N, C-alpha and C positions, 0 to 999 in steps of 0.2 A: 728135525726138531721143529715144533710149531712155535709161532710167535708168542703163544700163551704158556709155553713150558715154564718160564720163570714164575708165573702166577701159580701154576699147579705145585711147583716145588715150595713156594711160599706157604701155600695152604698145608702141605704135607708136614711142614715144620711147626705149624701152630697146634697147640694142644686143646684149643676150645672146641666145643661141640658144634657151635654155630658161629659163623664169622660174617659180618656185614661190611663190605668194602664199597666205598664210593668209587665212581668212575675215576676221580682224581687219584685215589689211592692206587687203583689198578694201573693207571698211567705211570705212577712212580715206580711200580714194581716191574712193569714190562717195557717201559720207556717209549710207549706209543699210545695213542688214543684207542680205546676200545671201539670196535666197529661191528657191523652186521655179521661178519664172519664168526664172531664169538658164538653165535647160535649153532654153528656147525661144530665148533671145537669144544663146546661145553661138555659133551659126553666124555671127553678125555679126563675130566676131573675125577671120574670114578676110579681110574687107575691109581690115583693118589689118595684115595680114601674119602673123597667128598662128592656130594651131589650139588648141582646148581639149583637153588630154590628160586625165590622171587627175584625177578629182574624188574626194577622200577625205573622207567625212563623219565618219569616226572621228577622223582627224587634223586635220580642218578646214582643208584646203588644196586648191588647184587648181594644176595644172601646165599651163603654156602653152608651146608650141613654135613657133619661127619657121618660116614656110613657106619 
């Protein structure tokens, strides 16, 4: 199980077509700060019905879209 598994499960339970989560929101979900490894694991979101869209380091948020 990856450290991002709780995030993917959270997304899977959401009914919205698009979800924008701040880095702080993600930290609450996975209990750790998001780090560079996210870029490697982001492909796993597809298994849960979402793609990773815009990642804004300046605004500290990530947008997810339902497949």
